[in-house]
N, CA, C and O of each residue as an XYZ file, in Angstrom:
764
protein
N       9.213   -154.767     13.733
C       9.606   -153.709     14.647
C       9.228   -152.368     14.029
O       9.544   -152.126     12.864
N       8.551   -151.477     14.789
C       8.163   -150.173     14.253
C       9.377   -149.359     13.843
O      10.426   -149.412     14.484
N       9.217   -148.606     12.763
C      10.328   -147.817     12.247
C      10.129   -146.323     12.461
O      11.096   -145.596     12.686
N       8.908   -145.867     12.395
C       8.643   -144.446     12.528
C       7.805   -144.193     13.775
O       7.214   -145.122     14.324
N       7.750   -142.943     14.224
C       6.880   -142.642     15.366
C       5.423   -143.033     15.108
O       4.731   -143.488     16.018
N       4.961   -142.856     13.874
C       3.591   -143.249     13.541
C       3.409   -144.759     13.732
O       2.425   -145.200     14.326
N       4.351   -145.535     13.233
C       4.272   -146.992     13.393
C       4.394   -147.400     14.853
O       3.760   -148.363     15.283
N       5.214   -146.667     15.627
C       5.333   -146.959     17.054
C       3.994   -146.743     17.750
O       3.565   -147.570     18.554
N       3.339   -145.634     17.439
C       2.035   -145.349     18.028
C       1.006   -146.409     17.682
O       0.209   -146.812     18.529
N       1.025   -146.863     16.425
C       0.101   -147.918     16.006
C       0.366   -149.213     16.759
O      -0.572   -149.904     17.156
N       1.642   -149.548     16.958
C       1.997   -150.772     17.686
C       1.578   -150.665     19.156
O       1.087   -151.635     19.734
N       1.770   -149.503     19.751
C       1.359   -149.298     21.141
C      -0.150   -149.474     21.268
O      -0.620   -150.183     22.157
N      -0.908   -148.833     20.385
C      -2.374   -148.934     20.435
C      -2.836   -150.373     20.236
O      -3.797   -150.815     20.865
N      -2.163   -151.086     19.378
C      -2.525   -152.482     19.093
C      -2.231   -153.384     20.293
O      -3.001   -154.301     20.579
N      -1.119   -153.129     20.996
C      -0.667   -154.016     22.069
C      -1.207   -153.672     23.454
O      -1.235   -154.540     24.326
N      -1.633   -152.443     23.680
C      -2.075   -152.042     25.017
C      -3.205   -152.900     25.588
O      -3.118   -153.297     26.750
N      -4.262   -153.205     24.828
C      -5.339   -154.015     25.414
C      -4.846   -155.377     25.917
O      -5.311   -155.861     26.949
N      -3.916   -155.987     25.198
C      -3.386   -157.276     25.632
C      -2.534   -157.139     26.879
O      -2.568   -158.001     27.757
N      -1.769   -156.056     26.961
C      -0.848   -155.869     28.081
C      -1.513   -155.301     29.323
O      -1.110   -155.616     30.443
N      -2.539   -154.457     29.134
C      -3.097   -153.729     30.273
C      -4.595   -153.923     30.475
O      -5.127   -153.591     31.534
N      -5.278   -154.458     29.468
C      -6.733   -154.595     29.571
C      -7.477   -153.322     29.206
O      -8.706   -153.286     29.275
N      -6.754   -152.278     28.819
C      -7.367   -151.015     28.429
C      -6.870   -150.612     27.048
O      -5.739   -150.912     26.667
N      -7.730   -149.929     26.312
C      -7.337   -149.442     24.989
C      -6.515   -148.171     25.130
O      -6.461   -147.570     26.203
N      -5.883   -147.771     24.051
C      -5.119   -146.523     24.021
C      -6.032   -145.354     24.383
O      -5.664   -144.492     25.181
N      -7.226   -145.332     23.789
C      -8.169   -144.245     24.045
C      -8.563   -144.185     25.522
O      -8.706   -143.097     26.080
N      -8.737   -145.335     26.154
C      -9.053   -145.356     27.585
C      -7.905   -144.780     28.405
O      -8.134   -144.028     29.352
N      -6.662   -145.133     28.044
C      -5.504   -144.594     28.753
C      -5.398   -143.086     28.561
O      -5.024   -142.369     29.489
N      -5.723   -142.600     27.370
C      -5.689   -141.152     27.123
C      -6.701   -140.452     28.024
O      -6.395   -139.405     28.595
N      -7.897   -141.011     28.160
C      -8.914   -140.422     29.046
C      -8.444   -140.428     30.501
O      -8.647   -139.452     31.224
N      -7.824   -141.513     30.926
C      -7.305   -141.604     32.296
C      -6.234   -140.541     32.529
O      -6.245   -139.857     33.552
N      -5.320   -140.405     31.588
C      -4.243   -139.416     31.723
C      -4.791   -137.998     31.707
O      -4.323   -137.138     32.452
N      -5.775   -137.757     30.865
C      -6.385   -136.425     30.792
C      -7.114   -136.098     32.094
O      -7.028   -134.974     32.589
N      -7.818   -137.057     32.638
C      -8.576   -136.857     33.876
C      -7.666   -136.649     35.084
O      -8.098   -136.093     36.095
N      -6.421   -137.087     34.990
C      -5.488   -136.935     36.116
C      -5.208   -135.467     36.419
O      -4.748   -135.137     37.512
N      -5.483   -134.584     35.461
C      -5.352   -133.152     35.656
C      -3.957   -132.750     36.152
O      -3.817   -131.998     37.117
N      -2.951   -133.261     35.479
C      -1.569   -132.901     35.793
C      -1.154   -131.736     34.901
O      -1.685   -131.577     33.802
N      -0.224   -130.934     35.359
C       0.103   -129.675     34.688
C       0.911   -129.836     33.402
O       0.687   -129.104     32.438
N       1.842   -130.781     33.377
C       2.738   -130.866     32.220
C       2.750   -132.273     31.634
O       2.315   -133.238     32.263
N       3.250   -132.355     30.441
C       3.398   -133.662     29.793
C       4.339   -134.546     30.606
O       4.072   -135.732     30.801
N       5.433   -133.969     31.074
C       6.398   -134.754     31.848
C       5.770   -135.315     33.121
O       6.045   -136.454     33.498
N       4.936   -134.529     33.777
C       4.236   -135.030     34.969
C       3.329   -136.204     34.608
O       3.257   -137.183     35.350
N       2.634   -136.110     33.470
C       1.769   -137.211     33.027
C       2.601   -138.467     32.739
O       2.225   -139.578     33.114
N       3.717   -138.266     32.077
C       4.579   -139.407     31.749
C       5.041   -140.101     33.026
O       4.928   -141.320     33.151
N       5.554   -139.334     33.955
C       6.035   -139.913     35.217
C       4.911   -140.604     35.973
O       5.114   -141.681     36.533
N       3.730   -139.999     35.995
C       2.572   -140.576     36.684
C       2.166   -141.904     36.034
O       1.891   -142.880     36.732
N       2.130   -141.936     34.715
C       1.772   -143.175     34.010
C       2.805   -144.272     34.271
O       2.459   -145.445     34.408
N       4.068   -143.876     34.337
C       5.133   -144.855     34.585
C       5.105   -145.374     36.017
O       5.191   -146.582     36.240
N       4.985   -144.477     36.985
C       5.078   -144.905     38.387
C       3.773   -145.485     38.917
O       3.779   -146.529     39.568
N       2.667   -144.827     38.647
C       1.386   -145.280     39.181
C       0.834   -146.472     38.414
O       0.257   -147.386     39.003
N       1.014   -146.460     37.097
C       0.405   -147.503     36.261
C       1.421   -148.457     35.632
O       1.056   -149.390     34.916
N       2.697   -148.209     35.911
C       3.783   -149.077     35.445
C       3.812   -149.284     33.925
O       4.076   -150.383     33.437
N       3.538   -148.220     33.204
C       3.649   -148.254     31.747
C       5.081   -147.921     31.362
O       5.790   -147.238     32.101
N       5.496   -148.399     30.217
C       6.829   -148.098     29.719
C       6.946   -146.638     29.314
O       5.943   -145.959     29.092
N       8.173   -146.169     29.222
C       8.426   -144.759     28.915
C       7.827   -144.334     27.586
O       7.136   -143.317     27.521
N       8.072   -145.084     26.536
C       7.577   -144.691     25.214
C       6.053   -144.727     25.194
O       5.419   -143.825     24.645
N       5.466   -145.751     25.783
C       4.004   -145.838     25.846
C       3.446   -144.638     26.605
O       2.480   -144.015     26.164
N       4.051   -144.318     27.740
C       3.606   -143.173     28.535
C       3.747   -141.870     27.753
O       2.885   -140.996     27.849
N       4.813   -141.731     26.987
C       5.018   -140.525     26.179
C       3.900   -140.359     25.155
O       3.374   -139.259     24.982
N       3.540   -141.434     24.482
C       2.483   -141.367     23.464
C       1.138   -141.030     24.101
O       0.388   -140.209     23.572
N       0.831   -141.656     25.226
C      -0.447   -141.400     25.900
C      -0.503   -139.961     26.407
O      -1.506   -139.275     26.210
N       0.562   -139.500     27.058
C       0.593   -138.145     27.603
C       0.447   -137.096     26.505
O      -0.271   -136.111     26.676
N       1.114   -137.300     25.399
C       1.015   -136.345     24.284
C      -0.409   -136.310     23.733
O      -0.944   -135.237     23.451
N      -1.007   -137.461     23.584
C      -2.382   -137.523     23.067
C      -3.351   -136.877     24.053
O      -4.312   -136.229     23.640
N      -3.106   -137.046     25.356
C      -3.970   -136.435     26.375
C      -3.939   -134.914     26.281
O      -4.889   -134.241     26.681
N      -2.847   -134.378     25.754
C      -2.733   -132.925     25.539
C      -3.313   -132.507     24.195
O      -3.387   -131.315     23.894
N      -3.724   -133.476     23.390
C      -4.213   -133.159     22.052
C      -3.110   -132.992     21.040
O      -3.330   -132.438     19.963
N      -1.907   -133.472     21.375
C      -0.748   -133.337     20.485
C      -0.130   -134.697     20.236
O       0.995   -134.964     20.660
N      -0.855   -135.545     19.557
C      -0.371   -136.894     19.311
C       0.980   -136.913     18.629
O       1.205   -136.190     17.659
N       1.886   -137.746     19.142
C       3.236   -137.820     18.575
C       3.218   -138.308     17.133
O       4.015   -137.850     16.314
N       2.330   -139.220     16.819
C       2.235   -139.694     15.436
C       1.950   -138.555     14.474
O       2.527   -138.487     13.389
N       1.055   -137.660     14.879
C       0.726   -136.498     14.039
C       1.891   -135.524     13.978
O       2.163   -134.949     12.924
N       2.591   -135.330     15.108
C       3.723   -134.396     15.121
C       4.820   -134.822     14.155
O       5.551   -133.980     13.634
N       4.939   -136.115     13.917
C       5.998   -136.632     13.057
C       5.501   -137.003     11.661
O       6.285   -137.488     10.845
N       4.227   -136.787     11.370
C       3.644   -137.251     10.115
C       4.172   -136.505      8.891
O       4.337   -137.110      7.832
N       4.439   -135.220      9.014
C       4.865   -134.414      7.869
C       6.393   -134.320      7.848
O       6.982   -133.395      8.407
N       7.019   -135.300      7.190
C       8.483   -135.351      7.159
C       9.079   -134.127      6.471
O      10.136   -133.639      6.872
N       8.412   -133.640      5.452
C       8.924   -132.468      4.745
C       8.986   -131.263      5.691
O       9.968   -130.521      5.687
N       7.950   -131.070      6.490
C       7.929   -129.950      7.439
C       9.006   -130.131      8.513
O       9.648   -129.163      8.920
N       9.201   -131.366      8.966
C      10.248   -131.622      9.952
C      11.627   -131.290      9.385
O      12.446   -130.667     10.060
N      11.880   -131.706      8.144
C      13.170   -131.395      7.509
C      13.340   -129.886      7.305
O      14.421   -129.342      7.531
N      12.271   -129.219      6.880
C      12.354   -127.771      6.692
C      12.688   -127.068      8.006
O      13.475   -126.122      8.023
N      12.097   -127.525      9.097
C      12.382   -126.921     10.401
C      13.816   -127.224     10.843
O      14.497   -126.369     11.410
N      14.259   -128.448     10.576
C      15.600   -128.861     10.983
C      16.676   -128.076     10.228
O      17.720   -127.738     10.785
N      16.405   -127.794      8.954
C      17.383   -127.114      8.100
C      16.905   -125.709      7.735
O      16.918   -125.316      6.568
N      16.489   -124.973      8.741
C      16.078   -123.592      8.513
C      17.082   -122.654      9.176
O      17.962   -123.086      9.920
N      16.934   -121.392      8.899
C      17.795   -120.382      9.522
C      19.262   -120.622      9.250
O      19.664   -120.813      8.102
N      20.072   -120.614     10.310
C      21.524   -120.746     10.174
C      21.957   -122.097      9.609
O      23.069   -122.224      9.096
N      21.092   -123.103      9.698
C      21.454   -124.442      9.237
C      20.967   -124.740      7.808
O      21.149   -125.853      7.316
N      20.356   -123.764      7.151
C      19.799   -123.971      5.809
C      20.866   -124.399      4.799
O      20.582   -125.195      3.904
N      22.065   -123.889      4.930
C      23.136   -124.215      3.977
C      23.563   -125.678      4.070
O      24.218   -126.185      3.160
N      23.202   -126.364      5.158
C      23.578   -127.773      5.315
C      22.623   -128.729      4.606
O      22.922   -129.917      4.488
N      21.484   -128.234      4.134
C      20.503   -129.124      3.530
C      21.054   -129.901      2.328
O      20.802   -131.103      2.239
N      21.790   -129.282      1.402
C      22.352   -130.061      0.284
C      23.326   -131.148      0.759
O      23.428   -132.201      0.129
N      24.027   -130.906      1.843
C      24.947   -131.903      2.407
C      24.120   -133.060      2.973
O      24.454   -134.228      2.773
N      23.037   -132.723      3.684
C      22.126   -133.758      4.181
C      21.604   -134.613      3.019
O      21.621   -135.842      3.087
N      21.141   -133.951      1.956
C      20.586   -134.686      0.810
C      21.599   -135.663      0.232
O      21.240   -136.784     -0.129
N      22.857   -135.253      0.139
C      23.898   -136.126     -0.409
C      24.156   -137.315      0.531
O      24.321   -138.444      0.068
N      24.190   -137.066      1.832
C      24.360   -138.171      2.781
C      23.174   -139.130      2.720
O      23.355   -140.346      2.778
N      21.976   -138.595      2.604
C      20.776   -139.438      2.508
C      20.833   -140.294      1.245
O      20.521   -141.484      1.289
N      21.229   -139.697      0.118
C      21.363   -140.466     -1.142
C      22.400   -141.566     -0.989
O      22.194   -142.693     -1.439
N      23.517   -141.233     -0.349
C      24.584   -142.213     -0.121
C      24.062   -143.385      0.694
O      24.348   -144.540      0.379
N      23.306   -143.096      1.732
C      22.751   -144.161      2.585
C      21.766   -145.023      1.805
O      21.795   -146.248      1.920
N      20.902   -144.408      1.021
C      19.899   -145.175      0.259
C      20.555   -146.111     -0.758
O      20.010   -147.169     -1.072
N      21.705   -145.728     -1.262
C      22.398   -146.568     -2.252
C      22.960   -147.852     -1.646
O      23.358   -148.754     -2.384
N      22.999   -147.951     -0.328
C      23.544   -149.142      0.326
C      22.677   -150.374      0.082
O      23.194   -151.490      0.032
N      21.383   -150.189     -0.068
C      20.506   -151.333     -0.300
C      19.044   -150.917     -0.329
O      18.671   -149.857      0.173
N      18.232   -151.768     -0.921
C      16.796   -151.480     -1.014
C      16.112   -151.528      0.344
O      14.997   -151.027      0.491
N      16.756   -152.117      1.330
C      16.160   -152.235      2.663
C      16.466   -151.038      3.561
O      16.074   -151.035      4.728
N      17.151   -150.031      3.048
C      17.480   -148.840      3.840
C      16.246   -147.945      3.923
O      15.591   -147.657      2.921
N      15.953   -147.520      5.144
C      14.802   -146.669      5.394
C      15.256   -145.468      6.211
O      15.971   -145.632      7.200
N      14.857   -144.274      5.817
C      15.171   -143.063      6.556
C      13.942   -142.616      7.327
O      12.849   -142.528      6.768
N      14.122   -142.331      8.618
C      13.036   -141.894      9.481
C      13.358   -140.490      9.969
O      14.333   -140.281     10.691
N      12.537   -139.535      9.573
C      12.765   -138.138      9.941
C      12.151   -137.879     11.315
O      10.962   -138.111     11.532
N      12.979   -137.398     12.230
C      12.539   -136.995     13.565
C      12.716   -135.476     13.674
O      13.009   -134.815     12.678
N      12.544   -134.935     14.849
C      12.634   -133.474     14.994
C      14.052   -132.938     14.904
O      14.258   -131.838     14.391
N      15.038   -133.687     15.391
C      16.401   -133.157     15.432
C      17.398   -133.975     14.626
O      18.561   -133.587     14.514
N      16.972   -135.087     14.069
C      17.871   -135.914     13.269
C      17.063   -136.810     12.342
O      15.841   -136.912     12.454
N      17.774   -137.454     11.428
C      17.161   -138.448     10.543
C      17.849   -139.776     10.832
O      19.063   -139.909     10.678
N      17.053   -140.754     11.253
C      17.582   -142.086     11.517
C      17.691   -142.878     10.229
O      16.860   -142.738      9.332
N      18.713   -143.709     10.139
C      18.926   -144.561      8.972
C      18.954   -145.998      9.477
O      19.739   -146.340     10.361
N      18.086   -146.839      8.906
C      17.960   -148.196      9.430
C      17.726   -149.200      8.319
O      17.363   -148.855      7.194
N      17.942   -150.425      8.670
C      17.467   -151.565      7.895
C      16.696   -152.413      8.887
O      15.577   -152.033      9.230
N      17.205   -153.523      9.370
C      16.506   -154.248     10.432
C      16.491   -153.429     11.721
O      15.534   -153.491     12.493
N      17.542   -152.674     11.945
C      17.631   -151.766     13.089
C      18.431   -150.544     12.665
O      19.087   -150.549     11.624
N      18.371   -149.513     13.468
C      19.054   -148.278     13.122
C      20.562   -148.484     13.171
O      21.098   -149.024     14.139
N      21.237   -148.047     12.113
C      22.689   -148.184     12.052
C      23.395   -146.854     11.875
O      24.618   -146.782     11.995
N      22.643   -145.801     11.591
C      23.255   -144.491     11.390
C      22.218   -143.398     11.612
O      21.019   -143.661     11.698
N      22.698   -142.190     11.701
C      21.812   -141.035     11.800
C      22.534   -139.807     11.266
O      23.763   -139.730     11.286
N      21.748   -138.851     10.791
C      22.289   -137.592     10.290
C      21.682   -136.485     11.153
O      20.462   -136.361     11.265
N      22.559   -135.687     11.759
C      22.089   -134.640     12.664
C      22.820   -133.338     12.378
O      24.050   -133.298     12.395
N      22.066   -132.264     12.112
C      22.726   -130.954     11.978
C      23.120   -130.457     13.363
O      22.287   -129.932     14.102
N      24.379   -130.624     13.706
C      24.847   -130.340     15.065
C      25.195   -128.880     15.294
O      24.979   -128.347     16.382
N      25.728   -128.242     14.280
C      26.046   -126.813     14.372
C      25.581   -126.164     13.070
O      25.069   -126.849     12.184
N      25.753   -124.865     12.952
C      25.330   -124.195     11.719
C      26.224   -124.544     10.534
O      25.874   -124.273      9.386
N      27.394   -125.153     10.818
C      28.321   -125.467      9.723
C      28.702   -126.949      9.652
O      29.566   -127.323      8.858
N      28.067   -127.801     10.475
C      28.466   -129.214     10.481
C      27.294   -130.133     10.788
O      26.497   -129.897     11.696
N      27.227   -131.195      9.985
C      26.357   -132.327     10.279
C      27.203   -133.370     10.978
O      28.405   -133.471     10.730
N      26.582   -134.146     11.850
C      27.249   -135.313     12.397
C      26.582   -136.539     11.815
O      25.361   -136.685     11.874
N      27.388   -137.415     11.257
C      26.918   -138.717     10.801
C      27.202   -139.678     11.939
O      28.348   -140.070     12.160
N      26.159   -140.054     12.655
C      26.309   -141.016     13.743
C      26.296   -142.422     13.173
O      25.536   -142.719     12.251
N      27.139   -143.288     13.725
C      27.259   -144.656     13.222
C      27.245   -145.652     14.376
O      27.834   -145.398     15.427
N      26.576   -146.775     14.182
C      26.594   -147.866     15.153
C      27.692   -148.834     14.726
O      27.493   -149.672     13.847
N      28.836   -148.707     15.354
C      30.010   -149.526     15.038
C      30.618   -150.069     16.335
O      31.745   -149.714     16.682
N      29.886   -150.923     17.050
C      30.418   -151.419     18.321
C      31.730   -152.170     18.115
O      31.907   -152.894     17.135
N      32.645   -151.976     19.069
C      33.930   -152.665     19.005
C      34.984   -151.959     18.178
O      36.137   -152.390     18.174
N      34.637   -150.894     17.479
C      35.617   -150.152     16.687
C      36.298   -149.113     17.558
O      35.654   -148.479     18.393
N      37.575   -148.940     17.371
C      38.330   -147.918     18.092
C      38.262   -146.618     17.303
O      38.579   -146.606     16.114
N      37.860   -145.533     17.934
C      37.850   -144.246     17.227
C      39.254   -143.882     16.762
O      40.226   -144.044     17.498
N      39.344   -143.394     15.544
C      40.628   -142.973     14.984
C      40.377   -142.015     13.826
O      39.414   -142.172     13.075
N      41.230   -141.047     13.693
C      41.107   -140.089     12.607
C      39.790   -139.338     12.684
O      39.438   -138.788     13.727
N      39.078   -139.319     11.593
C      37.787   -138.621     11.547
C      36.694   -139.364     12.301
O      35.682   -138.765     12.665
N      36.880   -140.645     12.539
C      35.900   -141.457     13.249
C      36.080   -141.231     14.752
O      37.006   -141.760     15.367
N      35.173   -140.434     15.332
C      35.268   -140.062     16.748
C      34.224   -140.807     17.570
O      33.282   -141.379     17.023
N      34.400   -140.794     18.887
C      33.363   -141.328     19.772
C      32.085   -140.539     19.535
O      32.131   -139.344     19.242
N      30.952   -141.204     19.661
C      29.668   -140.546     19.395
C      29.413   -139.391     20.344
O      28.861   -138.369     19.938
N      29.804   -139.534     21.595
C      29.516   -138.477     22.563
C      28.021   -138.324     22.748
O      27.283   -139.307     22.692
N      27.575   -137.118     22.964
C      26.164   -136.836     23.220
C      25.439   -136.494     21.924
O      24.865   -135.413     21.795
N      25.466   -137.402     20.980
C      24.825   -137.155     19.686
C      23.304   -137.243     19.786
O      22.592   -136.739     18.917
N      22.809   -137.882     20.841
C      21.367   -137.909     21.039
C      20.717   -139.249     20.771
O      19.490   -139.348     20.780
N      21.507   -140.279     20.534
C      20.960   -141.603     20.305
C      21.952   -142.610     20.877
O      23.102   -142.669     20.443
N      21.512   -143.391     21.841
C      22.407   -144.321     22.529
C      22.952   -145.425     21.628
O      23.996   -146.005     21.925
N      22.263   -145.718     20.542
C      22.732   -146.767     19.640
C      24.000   -146.385     18.903
O      24.793   -147.247     18.525
N      24.189   -145.092     18.700
C      25.348   -144.631     17.944
C      26.593   -144.680     18.827
O      26.607   -144.155     19.940
N      27.617   -145.310     18.315
C      28.874   -145.430     19.050
C      29.930   -144.451     18.549
O      30.858   -144.110     19.282
N      29.793   -144.000     17.311
C      30.780   -143.127     16.674
C      30.082   -142.029     15.877
O      28.880   -142.089     15.621
N      30.858   -141.038     15.499
C      30.346   -139.976     14.632
C      31.470   -139.459     13.746
O      32.650   -139.548     14.084
N      31.077   -138.930     12.631
C      32.002   -138.263     11.715
C      31.396   -136.908     11.382
O      30.240   -136.835     10.966
N      32.147   -135.853     11.555
C      31.688   -134.522     11.196
C      31.742   -134.336      9.685
O      32.735   -134.674      9.040
N      30.665   -133.797      9.133
C      30.572   -133.569      7.687
C      30.101   -132.130      7.476
O      29.008   -131.757      7.901
N      30.937   -131.331      6.817
C      30.611   -129.925      6.601
C      30.274   -129.587      5.158
O      29.685   -128.542      4.883
N      30.648   -130.474      4.231
C      30.388   -130.207      2.817
C      30.224   -131.524      2.075
O      30.536   -132.590      2.606
N      29.738   -131.443      0.861
C      29.608   -132.654      0.041
C      30.970   -133.310     -0.180
O      31.063   -134.534     -0.277
N      32.018   -132.505     -0.258
C      33.368   -133.038     -0.461
C      33.806   -133.920      0.703
O      34.644   -134.806      0.532
N      33.245   -133.683      1.879
C      33.581   -134.515      3.049
C      33.003   -135.922      2.955
O      33.422   -136.817      3.689
N      32.040   -136.121      2.054
C      31.413   -137.436      1.894
C      32.262   -138.231      0.906
O      31.857   -138.487     -0.228
N      33.430   -138.607      1.362
C      34.416   -139.271      0.518
C      34.383   -140.787      0.718
O      33.487   -141.310      1.381
N      35.350   -141.480      0.149
C      35.405   -142.941      0.223
C      35.470   -143.438      1.665
O      34.885   -144.472      1.988
N      36.172   -142.717      2.528
C      36.282   -143.136      3.927
C      34.916   -143.089      4.620
O      34.545   -144.035      5.315
N      34.173   -142.007      4.438
C      32.846   -141.868      5.045
C      31.911   -142.939      4.490
O      31.159   -143.562      5.239
N      31.961   -143.148      3.195
C      31.098   -144.160      2.574
C      31.426   -145.557      3.096
O      30.526   -146.373      3.294
N      32.708   -145.834      3.321
C      33.113   -147.141      3.829
C      32.621   -147.344      5.262
O      32.112   -148.417      5.586
N      32.763   -146.334      6.128
C      32.269   -146.463      7.505
C      30.753   -146.644      7.512
O      30.228   -147.438      8.293
N      30.054   -145.920      6.657
C      28.598   -146.053      6.564
C      28.227   -147.459      6.097
O      27.289   -148.063      6.619
N      28.956   -147.974      5.123
C      28.708   -149.334      4.627
C      28.947   -150.368      5.722
O      28.174   -151.316      5.858
N      30.010   -150.190      6.501
C      30.299   -151.126      7.591
C      29.183   -151.134      8.634
O      28.811   -152.193      9.140
N      28.648   -149.949      8.954
C      27.541   -149.869      9.915
C      26.301   -150.556      9.343
O      25.583   -151.254     10.058
N      26.059   -150.351      8.051
C      24.923   -150.986      7.359
C      25.054   -152.505      7.433
O      24.094   -153.193      7.780
N      26.224   -153.025      7.112
C      26.432   -154.475      7.097
C      26.318   -155.088      8.494
O      25.939   -156.251      8.632
N      26.642   -154.314      9.522
C      26.570   -154.833     10.888
C      25.138   -154.813     11.438
O      24.876   -155.401     12.488
N      24.232   -154.161     10.759
C      22.853   -153.974     11.271
C      21.894   -155.064     10.786
O      20.803   -154.766     10.300
N      22.297   -156.299     10.918
C      21.403   -157.407     10.532
C      21.113   -158.291     11.718
O      20.382   -159.273     11.592
């Protein structure tokens, strides 16, 4: 299963000829020739007219604009710098500590940097770190069947449907035994 946007793009390009009879490059030419005004219009057109999946349509539409998603996500350092710039710069050390905590769970832990959050996965994503405000990170956790209580709140609109819960983290001191235990439980459930 692809883990990063780059790997997703590679999997899409590899599978498209089998699924559609056309290569990724052919689909990009078709989308470009459609002469639609926005990326969203291209995505909708590819989905409705050609019955492509949403993620596949997103990759093709972006490439048709000359802005391949794989390239947009290739420089993780730049993505992190953008995510933790300006008012959110002070949260970067807190992010680093949460990332270290997650990596210590096992050698199979992989962090995937996106534009607005960092996904944490093993076989599948079990957590995410998102700078939600200028003074708080949200640690999203996939803990189906758990009742929110105390610091463990419903995920709400954290931006990833897999996450069922979240814990607000404002400082390194907030990354205590309770947070580590919830993170470990999400890790263990992700097999």
